[in-house]
N, C-alpha and C positions, 0 to 999 in steps of 0.2 A: 504494500499500500504506499502511496506517496502522500507526503504532507508538505504544506507550505509552512515553513517556520523560520525563525530568526537564527542567524549565525553571527556570533560575536566577533567583532574585529576592533581595532584600535588598541590603545594603551591602557594602563592602569588609570582608573578614575575618569577616563575619557572614552567610554565604550561607544561604538557605533555598530549598527547591525545591518547585515545583508539579509534580504528576504529571499529565501532559496526554496526550490522544490528538491525534496530529498527523501530517500527511502526511510521508512520509520525505524528500520533496524540500525540505521547509522547513528553515530553519536553527534553531538552538537557541532563539533568542528570537523566532521567527517566529509567525505567526498559528496559534493552535491550534484544533482542532475542538471540544474541550470539556475543561474542568478536571475531573479525576476524583479528585484527591487532593492531599495536602500532606505534605511531609517536612522536618523540622527535625533535622539531624544534630547540632546543638550541644545542644539540649534532649532529644534522643532521643525526639521526638514523631512520630507518624504518624497522618494522618487519611485514610481511604479511602472513597470513595463506591462501595460494593460493587456495587449494581445497575448503575451506569454502567460500571464495569470489566468486569463479566460480559457486558454488552451488547457492548462492543467486542471482547472475547475471542471471543465466539461468532460475531461477524462476520469473524473472522480476523486481528484485530490482534496484532502481535507485540511483547511487552515487551523493552526493552533489558536487559541483564545486571543492572544495578543495580536497575531496577524489578522484575525477576524476583526478586531476592533480597528485596526489601521485601514482595512479595506472599507469598513462601514463609514469611517470618517472621510474617506476619499470619495465615496459615492460611486454610482455606476455599477455596482454589483448587487442591486436589489433583487434581481431575478433569481439569484442563488440563495437557497435556504440552507444555511450551514447547521450541521448537526453538532450539538454540544456533547463533548466527550466526558466532561466531568459530571458527576452525580452528586446531588445534594444529600448530605447525611444529617440525621436528626440529632 
């Protein structure tokens, strides 16, 4: 299964993240299938390769919660209903 998730880059205390399509069995810094975006939480900047993201979403890739929030803020992904993988515990 493929997921869209964040891959940490940058130096200590100055983290930036790449949004990547990656196999779920790979670790966070593992080899990705394709880089589909960039997120800088310090400067509040986001770059998304929309055609690549749409391609992976159509093929069944599931975004993590953080990537899902980034996509919702960007807009344009309203036709996709993301499945939440976390369950609420009482």
